[in-house]
GUVEXPA-277619 format. One record per residue: residue number from 0; chain; x, z, y of N, C-alpha, C in turn. Coordinates in nm, 4 decimals, m for minus. Layout:
N
nudo: NUM | drenlum: A | n_x: X | n_z: Z | n_y: Y | ca_x: X | ca_z: Z | ca_y: Y | c_x: X | c_z: Z | c_y: Y
...
***
This chain:
66
nudo: 0 | drenlum: A | n_x: m1.8564 | n_z: 1.1124 | n_y: 2.3366 | ca_x: m1.7842 | ca_z: 1.0397 | ca_y: 2.2448 | c_x: m1.8607 | c_z: 0.9699 | c_y: 2.1056
nudo: 1 | drenlum: A | n_x: m1.8344 | n_z: 0.8616 | n_y: 2.0708 | ca_x: m1.9145 | ca_z: 0.8060 | ca_y: 1.9730 | c_x: m1.8009 | c_z: 0.7870 | c_y: 1.8430
nudo: 2 | drenlum: A | n_x: m1.8234 | n_z: 0.7940 | n_y: 1.7266 | ca_x: m1.7587 | ca_z: 0.7426 | ca_y: 1.6119 | c_x: m1.8343 | c_z: 0.6579 | c_y: 1.5172
nudo: 3 | drenlum: A | n_x: m1.7501 | n_z: 0.5960 | n_y: 1.4622 | ca_x: m1.8161 | ca_z: 0.5148 | ca_y: 1.3509 | c_x: m1.9173 | c_z: 0.6062 | c_y: 1.2473
nudo: 4 | drenlum: A | n_x: m2.0127 | n_z: 0.5290 | n_y: 1.1877 | ca_x: m2.1330 | ca_z: 0.5987 | ca_y: 1.1363 | c_x: m2.0358 | c_z: 0.6833 | c_y: 0.9996
nudo: 5 | drenlum: A | n_x: m1.9470 | n_z: 0.6250 | n_y: 0.9260 | ca_x: m1.9167 | ca_z: 0.6509 | ca_y: 0.8068 | c_x: m1.7674 | c_z: 0.7534 | c_y: 0.8187
nudo: 6 | drenlum: A | n_x: m1.7487 | n_z: 0.7797 | n_y: 0.9379 | ca_x: m1.6005 | ca_z: 0.8421 | ca_y: 0.9309 | c_x: m1.6401 | c_z: 1.0064 | c_y: 0.9873
nudo: 7 | drenlum: A | n_x: m1.5157 | n_z: 1.0615 | n_y: 0.9979 | ca_x: m1.5493 | ca_z: 1.1810 | ca_y: 1.0188 | c_x: m1.4617 | c_z: 1.2362 | c_y: 1.1495
nudo: 8 | drenlum: A | n_x: m1.4786 | n_z: 1.3071 | n_y: 1.1977 | ca_x: m1.4561 | ca_z: 1.3542 | ca_y: 1.3401 | c_x: m1.2945 | c_z: 1.4468 | c_y: 1.2863
nudo: 9 | drenlum: A | n_x: m1.2172 | n_z: 1.4421 | n_y: 1.3995 | ca_x: m1.0926 | ca_z: 1.5172 | ca_y: 1.3776 | c_x: m1.1038 | c_z: 1.6726 | c_y: 1.3339
nudo: 10 | drenlum: A | n_x: m1.1994 | n_z: 1.7321 | n_y: 1.3901 | ca_x: m1.2461 | ca_z: 1.8603 | ca_y: 1.3304 | c_x: m1.2909 | c_z: 1.8596 | c_y: 1.1935
nudo: 11 | drenlum: A | n_x: m1.3600 | n_z: 1.7927 | n_y: 1.1546 | ca_x: m1.4258 | ca_z: 1.7924 | ca_y: 1.0380 | c_x: m1.3016 | c_z: 1.7565 | c_y: 0.9344
nudo: 12 | drenlum: A | n_x: m1.2073 | n_z: 1.6748 | n_y: 0.9601 | ca_x: m1.1412 | ca_z: 1.6313 | ca_y: 0.8627 | c_x: m1.0138 | c_z: 1.7433 | c_y: 0.8408
nudo: 13 | drenlum: A | n_x: m0.9931 | n_z: 1.8109 | n_y: 0.9347 | ca_x: m0.9204 | ca_z: 1.9229 | ca_y: 0.9490 | c_x: m0.9740 | c_z: 2.0277 | c_y: 0.8431
nudo: 14 | drenlum: A | n_x: m1.0899 | n_z: 2.0253 | n_y: 0.8472 | ca_x: m1.1627 | ca_z: 2.1063 | ca_y: 0.7408 | c_x: m1.1454 | c_z: 2.0898 | c_y: 0.6054
nudo: 15 | drenlum: A | n_x: m1.1377 | n_z: 1.9393 | n_y: 0.5642 | ca_x: m1.1276 | ca_z: 1.8790 | ca_y: 0.4276 | c_x: m0.9857 | c_z: 1.8900 | c_y: 0.3848
nudo: 16 | drenlum: A | n_x: m0.8911 | n_z: 1.8510 | n_y: 0.4757 | ca_x: m0.7537 | ca_z: 1.7966 | ca_y: 0.4206 | c_x: m0.7032 | c_z: 1.8951 | c_y: 0.3559
nudo: 17 | drenlum: A | n_x: m0.6898 | n_z: 2.0253 | n_y: 0.3609 | ca_x: m0.6169 | ca_z: 2.1115 | ca_y: 0.2772 | c_x: m0.6849 | c_z: 2.0999 | c_y: 0.1180
nudo: 18 | drenlum: A | n_x: m0.8031 | n_z: 2.0511 | n_y: 0.1115 | ca_x: m0.8355 | ca_z: 2.0296 | ca_y: m0.0229 | c_x: m0.7869 | c_z: 1.9145 | c_y: m0.1175
nudo: 19 | drenlum: A | n_x: m0.7001 | n_z: 1.8192 | n_y: m0.0300 | ca_x: m0.6478 | ca_z: 1.7084 | ca_y: m0.0889 | c_x: m0.5502 | c_z: 1.7206 | c_y: m0.1700
nudo: 20 | drenlum: A | n_x: m0.5273 | n_z: 1.6901 | n_y: m0.2802 | ca_x: m0.4116 | ca_z: 1.7224 | ca_y: m0.3836 | c_x: m0.2957 | c_z: 1.6343 | c_y: m0.3321
nudo: 21 | drenlum: A | n_x: m0.1846 | n_z: 1.7107 | n_y: m0.3537 | ca_x: m0.0608 | ca_z: 1.6379 | ca_y: m0.3183 | c_x: m0.0384 | c_z: 1.5145 | c_y: m0.3835
nudo: 22 | drenlum: A | n_x: 0.0191 | n_z: 1.4079 | n_y: m0.3095 | ca_x: 0.0562 | ca_z: 1.2485 | ca_y: m0.3836 | c_x: 0.1683 | c_z: 1.3131 | c_y: m0.4858
nudo: 23 | drenlum: A | n_x: 0.1374 | n_z: 1.2124 | n_y: m0.6102 | ca_x: 0.2655 | ca_z: 1.2235 | ca_y: m0.7436 | c_x: 0.3349 | c_z: 1.1073 | c_y: m0.6898
nudo: 24 | drenlum: A | n_x: 0.4747 | n_z: 1.1172 | n_y: m0.7338 | ca_x: 0.5576 | ca_z: 1.0042 | ca_y: m0.7034 | c_x: 0.5426 | c_z: 0.9162 | c_y: m0.5924
nudo: 25 | drenlum: A | n_x: 0.5525 | n_z: 0.7586 | n_y: m0.5683 | ca_x: 0.5798 | ca_z: 0.7534 | ca_y: m0.4192 | c_x: 0.4530 | c_z: 0.7786 | c_y: m0.3544
nudo: 26 | drenlum: A | n_x: 0.4931 | n_z: 0.8049 | n_y: m0.2367 | ca_x: 0.3696 | ca_z: 0.8522 | ca_y: m0.1191 | c_x: 0.2559 | c_z: 0.7174 | c_y: m0.1447
nudo: 27 | drenlum: A | n_x: 0.1603 | n_z: 0.7748 | n_y: m0.1722 | ca_x: 0.0269 | ca_z: 0.6783 | ca_y: m0.1694 | c_x: m0.0266 | c_z: 0.6363 | c_y: m0.0552
nudo: 28 | drenlum: A | n_x: 0.0014 | n_z: 0.6974 | n_y: 0.0574 | ca_x: m0.0793 | ca_z: 0.6841 | ca_y: 0.1897 | c_x: m0.1085 | c_z: 0.7779 | c_y: 0.2622
nudo: 29 | drenlum: A | n_x: m0.1927 | n_z: 0.7718 | n_y: 0.3399 | ca_x: m0.2352 | ca_z: 0.8757 | ca_y: 0.4322 | c_x: m0.3844 | c_z: 0.9342 | c_y: 0.3290
nudo: 30 | drenlum: A | n_x: m0.3715 | n_z: 1.0724 | n_y: 0.3364 | ca_x: m0.4827 | ca_z: 1.1315 | ca_y: 0.2705 | c_x: m0.6151 | c_z: 1.0824 | c_y: 0.3241
nudo: 31 | drenlum: A | n_x: m0.6351 | n_z: 1.0914 | n_y: 0.4525 | ca_x: m0.7668 | ca_z: 1.0382 | ca_y: 0.5237 | c_x: m0.8072 | c_z: 0.9134 | c_y: 0.4719
nudo: 32 | drenlum: A | n_x: m0.6937 | n_z: 0.7889 | n_y: 0.4909 | ca_x: m0.7508 | ca_z: 0.6422 | ca_y: 0.4478 | c_x: m0.7990 | c_z: 0.6431 | c_y: 0.2924
nudo: 33 | drenlum: A | n_x: m0.7230 | n_z: 0.7219 | n_y: 0.2048 | ca_x: m0.7493 | ca_z: 0.7344 | ca_y: 0.0676 | c_x: m0.9036 | c_z: 0.7886 | c_y: 0.0575
nudo: 34 | drenlum: A | n_x: m0.9265 | n_z: 0.9114 | n_y: 0.1063 | ca_x: m1.0706 | ca_z: 0.9538 | ca_y: 0.1270 | c_x: m1.1504 | c_z: 0.8705 | c_y: 0.1697
nudo: 35 | drenlum: A | n_x: m1.1517 | n_z: 0.7965 | n_y: 0.2908 | ca_x: m1.2232 | ca_z: 0.6962 | ca_y: 0.3060 | c_x: m1.2809 | c_z: 0.5776 | c_y: 0.2143
nudo: 36 | drenlum: A | n_x: m1.1581 | n_z: 0.5567 | n_y: 0.1432 | ca_x: m1.1425 | ca_z: 0.4508 | ca_y: 0.0443 | c_x: m1.2384 | c_z: 0.5054 | c_y: m0.0812
nudo: 37 | drenlum: A | n_x: m1.2384 | n_z: 0.6290 | n_y: m0.1232 | ca_x: m1.3091 | ca_z: 0.6729 | ca_y: m0.2193 | c_x: m1.4589 | c_z: 0.6684 | c_y: m0.1853
nudo: 38 | drenlum: A | n_x: m1.4730 | n_z: 0.7338 | n_y: m0.0657 | ca_x: m1.6228 | ca_z: 0.7274 | ca_y: m0.0059 | c_x: m1.6714 | c_z: 0.5990 | c_y: m0.0103
nudo: 39 | drenlum: A | n_x: m1.5771 | n_z: 0.5165 | n_y: 0.0345 | ca_x: m1.6398 | ca_z: 0.3375 | ca_y: 0.0648 | c_x: m1.7128 | c_z: 0.2941 | c_y: m0.0919
nudo: 40 | drenlum: A | n_x: m1.6206 | n_z: 0.3334 | n_y: m0.2048 | ca_x: m1.6316 | ca_z: 0.3047 | ca_y: m0.3115 | c_x: m1.7625 | c_z: 0.3741 | c_y: m0.3866
nudo: 41 | drenlum: A | n_x: m1.7810 | n_z: 0.4850 | n_y: m0.3566 | ca_x: m1.9169 | ca_z: 0.5607 | ca_y: m0.4188 | c_x: m2.0256 | c_z: 0.5311 | c_y: m0.3415
nudo: 42 | drenlum: A | n_x: m2.0033 | n_z: 0.4751 | n_y: m0.2013 | ca_x: m2.1206 | ca_z: 0.4429 | ca_y: m0.1382 | c_x: m2.1790 | c_z: 0.3148 | c_y: m0.1614
nudo: 43 | drenlum: A | n_x: m2.1122 | n_z: 0.2189 | n_y: m0.2035 | ca_x: m2.1123 | ca_z: 0.0579 | ca_y: m0.2218 | c_x: m2.1548 | c_z: 0.0240 | c_y: m0.3724
nudo: 44 | drenlum: A | n_x: m2.0635 | n_z: 0.1039 | n_y: m0.4512 | ca_x: m2.0632 | ca_z: 0.0794 | ca_y: m0.5975 | c_x: m1.9811 | c_z: m0.0258 | c_y: m0.6352
nudo: 45 | drenlum: A | n_x: m1.9198 | n_z: m0.0859 | n_y: m0.5392 | ca_x: m1.8377 | ca_z: m0.2132 | ca_y: m0.5485 | c_x: m1.7120 | c_z: m0.2027 | c_y: m0.6544
nudo: 46 | drenlum: A | n_x: m1.6924 | n_z: m0.3215 | n_y: m0.7110 | ca_x: m1.5567 | ca_z: m0.3303 | ca_y: m0.8009 | c_x: m1.4526 | c_z: m0.3005 | c_y: m0.6840
nudo: 47 | drenlum: A | n_x: m1.3819 | n_z: m0.2123 | n_y: m0.7550 | ca_x: m1.2345 | ca_z: m0.1974 | ca_y: m0.6908 | c_x: m1.1677 | c_z: m0.3251 | c_y: m0.6048
nudo: 48 | drenlum: A | n_x: m1.1617 | n_z: m0.4116 | n_y: m0.6618 | ca_x: m1.1080 | ca_z: m0.5396 | ca_y: m0.6083 | c_x: m1.1566 | c_z: m0.5884 | c_y: m0.4818
nudo: 49 | drenlum: A | n_x: m1.2692 | n_z: m0.5220 | n_y: m0.4527 | ca_x: m1.3575 | ca_z: m0.5661 | ca_y: m0.3071 | c_x: m1.3203 | c_z: m0.4523 | c_y: m0.2099
nudo: 50 | drenlum: A | n_x: m1.2528 | n_z: m0.3564 | n_y: m0.2460 | ca_x: m1.2252 | ca_z: m0.2663 | ca_y: m0.1504 | c_x: m1.1553 | c_z: m0.3596 | c_y: m0.0194
nudo: 51 | drenlum: A | n_x: m1.2050 | n_z: m0.3236 | n_y: 0.1025 | ca_x: m1.1541 | ca_z: m0.3818 | ca_y: 0.1930 | c_x: m0.9907 | c_z: m0.3455 | c_y: 0.2415
nudo: 52 | drenlum: A | n_x: m0.9501 | n_z: m0.4365 | n_y: 0.2936 | ca_x: m0.7945 | ca_z: m0.4150 | ca_y: 0.3430 | c_x: m0.7656 | c_z: m0.3091 | c_y: 0.4010
nudo: 53 | drenlum: A | n_x: m0.8470 | n_z: m0.2734 | n_y: 0.5080 | ca_x: m0.8363 | ca_z: m0.1831 | ca_y: 0.5924 | c_x: m0.8075 | c_z: m0.0299 | c_y: 0.5480
nudo: 54 | drenlum: A | n_x: m0.8661 | n_z: m0.0108 | n_y: 0.3937 | ca_x: m0.8578 | ca_z: 0.1086 | ca_y: 0.3411 | c_x: m0.7557 | c_z: 0.1076 | c_y: 0.2584
nudo: 55 | drenlum: A | n_x: m0.6487 | n_z: m0.0183 | n_y: 0.2402 | ca_x: m0.5536 | ca_z: 0.0154 | ca_y: 0.1759 | c_x: m0.5439 | c_z: m0.0948 | c_y: 0.0374
nudo: 56 | drenlum: A | n_x: m0.4596 | n_z: m0.1054 | n_y: m0.0179 | ca_x: m0.4409 | ca_z: m0.2270 | ca_y: m0.1152 | c_x: m0.5296 | c_z: m0.1485 | c_y: m0.2106
nudo: 57 | drenlum: A | n_x: m0.6149 | n_z: m0.2459 | n_y: m0.2872 | ca_x: m0.7031 | ca_z: m0.1708 | ca_y: m0.3932 | c_x: m0.6376 | c_z: m0.1047 | c_y: m0.5219
nudo: 58 | drenlum: A | n_x: m0.5177 | n_z: m0.1871 | n_y: m0.5661 | ca_x: m0.4570 | ca_z: m0.1437 | ca_y: m0.6716 | c_x: m0.3974 | c_z: 0.0110 | c_y: m0.6588
nudo: 59 | drenlum: A | n_x: m0.3074 | n_z: 0.0207 | n_y: m0.5179 | ca_x: m0.2835 | ca_z: 0.1303 | ca_y: m0.5108 | c_x: m0.3881 | c_z: 0.2703 | c_y: m0.5030
nudo: 60 | drenlum: A | n_x: m0.4880 | n_z: 0.2444 | n_y: m0.4575 | ca_x: m0.6014 | ca_z: 0.3223 | ca_y: m0.4121 | c_x: m0.6610 | c_z: 0.3674 | c_y: m0.5805
nudo: 61 | drenlum: A | n_x: m0.6597 | n_z: 0.2805 | n_y: m0.6417 | ca_x: m0.7263 | ca_z: 0.2910 | ca_y: m0.7959 | c_x: m0.6053 | c_z: 0.3799 | c_y: m0.8538
nudo: 62 | drenlum: A | n_x: m0.5043 | n_z: 0.3500 | n_y: m0.8647 | ca_x: m0.3902 | ca_z: 0.4175 | ca_y: m0.8968 | c_x: m0.3813 | c_z: 0.5726 | c_y: m0.8600
nudo: 63 | drenlum: A | n_x: m0.3937 | n_z: 0.6036 | n_y: m0.7378 | ca_x: m0.4129 | ca_z: 0.7113 | ca_y: m0.6770 | c_x: m0.5149 | c_z: 0.8198 | c_y: m0.7421
nudo: 64 | drenlum: A | n_x: m0.6242 | n_z: 0.7577 | n_y: m0.7353 | ca_x: m0.7427 | ca_z: 0.7807 | ca_y: m0.7884 | c_x: m0.7502 | c_z: 0.8097 | c_y: m0.9492
nudo: 65 | drenlum: A | n_x: m0.6914 | n_z: 0.7352 | n_y: m1.0296 | ca_x: m0.6915 | ca_z: 0.7787 | ca_y: m1.1819 | c_x: m0.5728 | c_z: 0.8730 | c_y: m1.1979
***
């Protein structure tokens, strides 16, 4: 089985997920998508507004991060 270069397998994600803090207020989306968005930001160094749509709305991801 192959998977994308910058993603985690389900087994790897199961080890990471317990360390994700709970969402405050409105649900901010899936933990996994949010985590991938943060990794994308760290890897590219791009501005928040350049976050790809597949990783969520940039303003929501930023708000959850902040």
